[in-house]
N, C-alpha and C positions, 0 to 999 in steps of 0.2 A: 632559385633552387635550394639555397642554403636554409631557407625558412622551413623546408620540409624536414631538415635535421632537428628542428624544434617541435614541429607540429605532429609528426608521426609518433614520437615517444610520448608526447603529451596526450594524444588521442588514445594510444594503447594504455597508458596509465589510468586515464579516466574510465576507459572501458573495463579495466581490471578492478578498479574501485567499485564500479557499478555491479560487476559480477559478484564481488565479495559482499556487498550490501544485500543483494538478492539472496545469496546463499545463507547469509545470517538471518534474514527474515524467514526463510524456509525452516531453518533450525529452531527459530524462536516460536514457530507455530502461528505465524501471521495468516496463513492460508488454510487453516484447519476448518473453520466454520464459515463457509461462504454463503450458505443459505440462512444462517441465523440473522444476519443484519437485514436481509431482505424481508424476513418475516417479522422481525422486531419492530420495524417501522409501522406495521399494521396493528399492533396491539394498542389497546386503550387503557392500559394500566395506570397511566399518569393522569387521567382525567377524573375529576370528581363526579359524583352522581348528578350534581346540579348542572354540570357542563354537558352532559350527554344529551343528544337529541331525543325527543319523545315520540 
C-alpha cells in the first residue's frame, strides 16, 4: 500500500505534464491546418517532368 504514496503523485505529475504539453501545442498552432498535410501528400511538385508517367 505504501507504493501508492509514490505512484499516485507520479501519475498525477505525468498527467499534468501531458496536459501542459497539449496546451502548449494548441497555443503554438500545431492543429491549425489538419487538411493541409493530407492534401500536400498528393501534390507532384517535387517530381521532374521526366519522372511523370505519360
